[in-house]
C-alpha positions as a Markdown table, in Angstrom:
| # | Residue | x | y | z |
|---|---|---|---|---|
| 1 | Met | 81.8 | 51.4 | 140.1 |
| 2 | Ala | 81.6 | 47.7 | 141.2 |
| 3 | Pro | 84.1 | 46.5 | 143.9 |
| 4 | Gln | 86.1 | 44.4 | 141.4 |
| 5 | Gln | 86.2 | 47.2 | 138.9 |
| 6 | Ala | 87.4 | 49.6 | 141.6 |
| 7 | Gln | 90.2 | 47.1 | 142.5 |
| 8 | Ser | 91.4 | 46.6 | 138.9 |
| 9 | Ala | 91.3 | 50.4 | 138.4 |
| 10 | Gln | 94.2 | 50.6 | 140.8 |
| 11 | Met | 96.4 | 48.8 | 138.3 |
| 12 | Arg | 98.2 | 51.2 | 135.9 |
| 13 | Ala | 98.9 | 49.0 | 132.9 |
| 14 | Ile | 98.9 | 45.6 | 131.2 |
| 15 | Thr | 101.9 | 44.7 | 129.1 |
| 16 | Ile | 101.5 | 42.1 | 126.4 |
| 17 | Ser | 104.5 | 40.3 | 124.9 |
| 18 | Arg | 103.6 | 38.0 | 122.1 |
| 19 | Glu | 104.9 | 35.5 | 119.5 |
| 20 | Tyr | 104.0 | 36.7 | 116.1 |
| 21 | Gly | 100.8 | 35.1 | 114.9 |
| 22 | Ser | 99.6 | 34.1 | 118.4 |
| 23 | Gly | 96.8 | 36.7 | 118.5 |
| 24 | Gly | 98.5 | 38.8 | 121.1 |
| 25 | Gly | 97.7 | 42.1 | 119.3 |
| 26 | Glu | 94.0 | 41.2 | 119.0 |
| 27 | Ile | 93.9 | 40.3 | 122.7 |
| 28 | Gly | 95.4 | 43.6 | 123.5 |
| 29 | Arg | 92.7 | 45.4 | 121.4 |
| 30 | Gln | 90.0 | 43.4 | 123.2 |
| 31 | Leu | 91.4 | 44.1 | 126.6 |
| 32 | Ala | 91.6 | 47.9 | 125.9 |
| 33 | Gln | 88.0 | 47.9 | 124.7 |
| 34 | Lys | 86.8 | 45.8 | 127.7 |
| 35 | Leu | 88.6 | 48.0 | 130.2 |
| 36 | Gln | 88.1 | 51.2 | 128.3 |
| 37 | Trp | 91.9 | 51.8 | 128.6 |
| 38 | Gln | 94.2 | 53.4 | 126.1 |
| 39 | Leu | 95.8 | 50.9 | 123.6 |
| 40 | Ile | 99.5 | 51.4 | 122.9 |
| 41 | Asp | 100.4 | 49.3 | 119.9 |
| 42 | His | 101.6 | 49.5 | 116.3 |
| 43 | Glu | 98.5 | 51.5 | 115.2 |
| 44 | Phe | 99.3 | 54.0 | 118.0 |
| 45 | Val | 102.8 | 54.5 | 116.5 |
| 46 | Val | 101.3 | 54.9 | 113.0 |
| 47 | Arg | 98.9 | 57.6 | 114.2 |
| 48 | Ile | 101.9 | 59.5 | 115.8 |
| 49 | Ala | 103.8 | 59.0 | 112.6 |
| 50 | His | 101.0 | 60.5 | 110.5 |
| 51 | Met | 101.0 | 63.5 | 112.8 |
| 52 | Leu | 104.7 | 64.0 | 112.3 |
| 53 | Gly | 104.6 | 63.5 | 108.5 |
| 54 | Val | 106.1 | 60.0 | 108.5 |
| 55 | Ser | 104.4 | 57.6 | 106.0 |
| 56 | Glu | 102.6 | 54.5 | 107.2 |
| 57 | Arg | 104.6 | 52.4 | 104.7 |
| 58 | Glu | 107.9 | 53.7 | 106.3 |
| 59 | Val | 106.6 | 52.6 | 109.7 |
| 60 | Glu | 105.5 | 49.2 | 108.3 |
| 61 | Leu | 109.0 | 48.6 | 106.8 |
| 62 | His | 110.6 | 48.8 | 110.3 |
| 63 | Asp | 110.1 | 46.5 | 113.2 |
| 64 | Glu | 108.8 | 47.9 | 116.4 |
| 65 | Tyr | 112.3 | 47.9 | 117.9 |
| 66 | Ala | 114.1 | 49.1 | 114.8 |
| 67 | Gln | 116.1 | 52.3 | 115.4 |
| 68 | Gly | 115.2 | 54.2 | 112.2 |
| 69 | Thr | 111.5 | 55.2 | 112.0 |
| 70 | Leu | 110.6 | 55.1 | 115.7 |
| 71 | Ala | 113.7 | 57.0 | 116.7 |
| 72 | Arg | 112.7 | 59.7 | 114.3 |
| 73 | Ile | 109.2 | 59.8 | 115.7 |
| 74 | Leu | 110.5 | 60.0 | 119.3 |
| 75 | Ser | 113.0 | 62.6 | 118.3 |
| 76 | Ser | 110.3 | 64.7 | 116.7 |
| 77 | Met | 108.1 | 64.4 | 119.8 |
| 78 | Arg | 110.7 | 66.5 | 121.8 |
| 79 | Ser | 108.8 | 69.5 | 120.5 |
| 80 | Val | 105.8 | 68.3 | 122.5 |
| 81 | Asp | 107.8 | 67.1 | 125.6 |
| 82 | Pro | 111.5 | 68.0 | 126.0 |
| 83 | Ser | 111.9 | 65.0 | 128.3 |
| 84 | Leu | 111.6 | 62.8 | 125.2 |
| 85 | Leu | 114.8 | 64.3 | 123.7 |
| 86 | Val | 117.0 | 61.5 | 122.2 |
| 87 | Asp | 120.7 | 61.6 | 121.7 |
| 88 | Thr | 121.9 | 62.1 | 118.1 |
| 89 | Asp | 125.1 | 61.3 | 116.3 |
| 90 | Ile | 127.2 | 63.8 | 114.3 |
| 91 | Asn | 124.9 | 63.2 | 111.3 |
| 92 | Gly | 121.8 | 64.1 | 113.3 |
| 93 | Ser | 120.4 | 60.6 | 113.4 |
| 94 | Ala | 119.0 | 59.2 | 116.6 |
| 95 | Thr | 121.5 | 56.8 | 118.3 |
| 96 | Glu | 120.5 | 53.4 | 119.5 |
| 97 | Glu | 121.0 | 54.3 | 123.1 |
| 98 | Gly | 119.2 | 57.6 | 122.7 |
| 99 | Tyr | 116.3 | 55.7 | 121.1 |
| 100 | His | 116.3 | 53.2 | 124.0 |
| 101 | Gln | 116.3 | 56.0 | 126.6 |
| 102 | Ala | 113.4 | 57.8 | 124.9 |
| 103 | Leu | 111.4 | 54.6 | 124.6 |
| 104 | Val | 111.9 | 53.9 | 128.3 |
| 105 | Arg | 110.7 | 57.4 | 129.2 |
| 106 | Val | 107.6 | 57.1 | 126.9 |
| 107 | Val | 106.6 | 53.7 | 128.4 |
| 108 | Glu | 107.1 | 54.9 | 132.0 |
| 109 | Ala | 105.1 | 58.0 | 131.2 |
| 110 | Val | 102.3 | 55.9 | 129.8 |
| 111 | Ala | 102.3 | 53.7 | 132.9 |
| 112 | Asp | 102.4 | 56.8 | 135.2 |
| 113 | Glu | 99.4 | 58.2 | 133.4 |
| 114 | Gly | 97.7 | 54.8 | 133.9 |
| 115 | His | 95.1 | 52.6 | 132.4 |
| 116 | Ala | 97.0 | 51.5 | 129.3 |
| 117 | Val | 97.4 | 48.2 | 127.5 |
| 118 | Ile | 100.9 | 48.3 | 126.1 |
| 119 | Val | 101.6 | 45.8 | 123.3 |
| 120 | Gly | 105.3 | 45.1 | 122.9 |
| 121 | Arg | 107.8 | 48.0 | 123.1 |
| 122 | Gly | 109.9 | 46.1 | 125.7 |
| 123 | Ser | 107.4 | 47.2 | 128.3 |
| 124 | Gln | 107.5 | 43.9 | 130.2 |
| 125 | Lys | 111.1 | 44.7 | 131.2 |
| 126 | Ile | 110.9 | 48.5 | 131.4 |
| 127 | Leu | 108.0 | 48.2 | 133.9 |
| 128 | Ala | 109.2 | 44.9 | 135.6 |
| 129 | Ser | 109.6 | 46.5 | 139.1 |
| 130 | Arg | 106.1 | 47.9 | 139.2 |
| 131 | Arg | 103.5 | 45.9 | 141.3 |
| 132 | Asp | 100.7 | 47.8 | 139.7 |
| 133 | Val | 101.3 | 46.4 | 136.2 |
| 134 | Leu | 100.2 | 43.0 | 134.9 |
| 135 | His | 102.7 | 41.3 | 132.6 |
| 136 | Val | 101.4 | 38.8 | 130.0 |
| 137 | Arg | 103.0 | 36.6 | 127.4 |
| 138 | Ile | 101.0 | 35.1 | 124.5 |
| 139 | Ile | 102.3 | 32.1 | 122.7 |
| 140 | Ala | 101.1 | 29.4 | 120.3 |
| 141 | Pro | 102.5 | 26.5 | 118.4 |
| 142 | Leu | 104.2 | 27.5 | 115.2 |
| 143 | Glu | 101.8 | 25.7 | 112.8 |
| 144 | Lys | 98.8 | 27.4 | 114.5 |
| 145 | Arg | 100.5 | 30.7 | 114.1 |
| 146 | Ile | 101.2 | 30.1 | 110.5 |
| 147 | Thr | 97.5 | 29.3 | 109.9 |
| 148 | Tyr | 96.6 | 32.5 | 111.7 |
| 149 | Val | 98.9 | 34.6 | 109.6 |
| 150 | Val | 97.8 | 32.9 | 106.4 |
| 151 | Gln | 94.2 | 33.7 | 107.2 |
| 152 | Arg | 94.8 | 37.3 | 108.5 |
| 153 | Glu | 97.4 | 38.5 | 105.9 |
| 154 | Gly | 96.6 | 36.4 | 102.9 |
| 155 | Leu | 100.1 | 34.9 | 102.6 |
| 156 | Asp | 101.0 | 31.4 | 101.5 |
| 157 | His | 102.3 | 28.9 | 104.1 |
| 158 | Glu | 106.0 | 29.4 | 103.4 |
| 159 | Ala | 105.7 | 33.2 | 103.3 |
| 160 | Ala | 103.8 | 33.2 | 106.6 |
| 161 | Arg | 106.4 | 31.0 | 108.2 |
| 162 | Thr | 109.2 | 33.3 | 107.0 |
| 163 | Arg | 107.4 | 36.4 | 108.3 |
| 164 | Ile | 106.8 | 34.8 | 111.7 |
| 165 | Met | 110.5 | 33.8 | 112.1 |
| 166 | Asp | 111.7 | 37.2 | 111.1 |
| 167 | Lys | 109.3 | 39.1 | 113.4 |
| 168 | Asp | 110.1 | 36.9 | 116.4 |
| 169 | Arg | 113.8 | 37.3 | 115.9 |
| 170 | His | 113.6 | 41.1 | 115.5 |
| 171 | Arg | 111.3 | 41.5 | 118.5 |
| 172 | Asp | 113.7 | 39.5 | 120.7 |
| 173 | Arg | 116.6 | 41.7 | 119.7 |
| 174 | Tyr | 115.7 | 44.6 | 121.8 |
| 175 | Leu | 115.6 | 42.7 | 125.1 |
| 176 | Gln | 118.7 | 40.8 | 124.2 |
| 177 | Thr | 120.6 | 44.0 | 123.3 |
| 178 | His | 119.6 | 46.1 | 126.3 |
| 179 | Tyr | 118.8 | 43.6 | 129.1 |
| 180 | His | 120.5 | 40.4 | 128.0 |
| 181 | Gln | 117.3 | 38.5 | 128.3 |
| 182 | Ser | 115.0 | 36.7 | 125.9 |
| 183 | Ser | 111.4 | 37.7 | 125.6 |
| 184 | Ser | 110.5 | 34.0 | 126.1 |
| 185 | Glu | 111.9 | 34.0 | 129.7 |
| 186 | Pro | 108.7 | 33.0 | 131.7 |
| 187 | His | 109.8 | 34.8 | 134.9 |
| 188 | Leu | 109.3 | 38.2 | 133.1 |
| 189 | Tyr | 105.5 | 37.5 | 133.2 |
| 190 | Asp | 102.6 | 37.1 | 135.7 |
| 191 | Leu | 100.8 | 35.0 | 133.1 |
| 192 | Val | 101.8 | 33.0 | 130.0 |
| 193 | Leu | 98.9 | 31.9 | 127.8 |
| 194 | Asn | 99.0 | 29.4 | 124.9 |
| 195 | Thr | 96.3 | 30.3 | 122.3 |
| 196 | Gly | 96.9 | 27.0 | 120.5 |
| 197 | Val | 93.7 | 25.7 | 122.2 |
| 198 | Ile | 92.4 | 28.7 | 124.2 |
| 199 | Asp | 90.4 | 31.1 | 122.0 |
| 200 | Leu | 91.3 | 34.8 | 121.9 |
| 201 | Asn | 88.0 | 35.8 | 123.7 |
| 202 | Ser | 88.7 | 33.4 | 126.5 |
| 203 | Ala | 92.3 | 34.5 | 126.8 |
| 204 | Thr | 91.0 | 38.1 | 127.1 |
| 205 | Asp | 88.7 | 37.0 | 129.9 |
| 206 | Ile | 91.5 | 35.1 | 131.7 |
| 207 | Ile | 93.8 | 38.2 | 131.6 |
| 208 | Tyr | 91.0 | 40.4 | 132.9 |
| 209 | Gln | 90.5 | 38.1 | 135.9 |
| 210 | Ala | 94.3 | 38.0 | 136.5 |
| 211 | Leu | 94.3 | 41.8 | 136.5 |
| 212 | Glu | 91.6 | 41.8 | 139.2 |
| 213 | Arg | 93.4 | 39.2 | 141.3 |
| 214 | Lys | 96.8 | 41.0 | 141.1 |
| 215 | Ala | 95.0 | 44.3 | 142.1 |
| 216 | Thr | 93.9 | 42.6 | 145.4 |
| 217 | Arg | 97.6 | 42.0 | 146.2 |
| 218 | Leu | 98.9 | 45.5 | 145.8 |
| 219 | Leu | 99.0 | 46.3 | 149.5 |
| 220 | Val | 100.3 | 42.9 | 150.6 |
| 221 | Pro | 103.9 | 43.3 | 152.0 |
| 222 | Asp | 106.6 | 41.7 | 149.8 |
| 223 | Gln | 107.6 | 39.2 | 152.5 |
| 224 | Glu | 104.0 | 37.8 | 152.5 |
| 225 | Leu | 103.8 | 37.2 | 148.7 |
| 226 | Gly | 104.7 | 34.0 | 146.9 |
| 227 | Pro | 103.4 | 30.4 | 146.8 |
| 228 | Gly | 103.9 | 30.0 | 150.5 |
| 229 | Ser | 101.4 | 32.7 | 151.3 |
| 230 | Gly | 98.6 | 31.1 | 153.4 |
| 231 | Ser | 99.9 | 27.6 | 152.7 |
| 232 | Ala | 99.8 | 25.0 | 155.5 |
| 233 | Arg | 102.6 | 22.6 | 156.2 |
| 234 | Tyr | 102.4 | 19.1 | 154.8 |
| 235 | Pro | 100.6 | 16.9 | 157.3 |
| 236 | Gly | 103.3 | 14.2 | 157.0 |
| 237 | Arg | 106.9 | 13.8 | 156.1 |
| 238 | Val | 107.6 | 14.9 | 152.5 |
| 239 | Ala | 108.9 | 12.1 | 150.3 |
| 240 | Asp | 109.3 | 11.6 | 146.6 |
| 241 | Phe | 107.2 | 9.0 | 144.8 |
| 242 | Ser | 109.2 | 5.9 | 144.3 |
| 243 | Val | 109.9 | 5.0 | 140.7 |
| 244 | Pro | 109.3 | 1.3 | 139.9 |
| 245 | Pro | 112.3 | -0.5 | 138.4 |
| 246 | Val | 112.4 | -1.0 | 134.7 |
| 247 | Glu | 112.6 | -4.6 | 133.6 |
| 248 | Pro | 115.1 | -5.3 | 130.9 |
| 249 | Thr | 113.7 | -5.9 | 127.5 |
| 250 | Lys | 114.1 | -9.4 | 126.1 |
């Protein structure tokens, strides 16, 4: 194993938050393939659903943070691992808090096992305290995302726009509900990439390099991290640039 590969192997996971239509899901797939890591995304949930007898259409009808289908899946998984047990109400349906607790345990277990690319699932917040996880946000201008969705899903312009707005709103709901934060908060991430200009292959390469660089910082004490690390003092007195006066218009 090459030295750089050995360093990146010390990282346990990459989380990818994305605006719908930004190509974040495709970037996640490319990263998992490049690193030969497990991919945890919508298709992963669909595969579990099939194993548990839940139809793919039922999964598709629910957002990744919706309580219904995924709560049923996680509840059913307790037969595989009792630690995934979710709370139920008097009607036997999984409660919102029970679903949240189960999802947290699943994401943490995936990170503990290591070498996973986790797309969505609130993982950027669930694993926020872990130094051995790289957190990435993929964004793009709305019109570029509409074009992507039109091409990929065969929708017309207005239908694509509506789908994007609905998906973004639903995806943000989970973090707002449980952590009182928006998924667009940049401080949740090590890296925010705009695919409005940068192509998906290049974005994948940039994230791969960021993973390697973050791996080299794992053993650095917290007090030595930050933009001041290794920085020299300014040679002279710090001063703001003066702003020239604006002449009044005639």
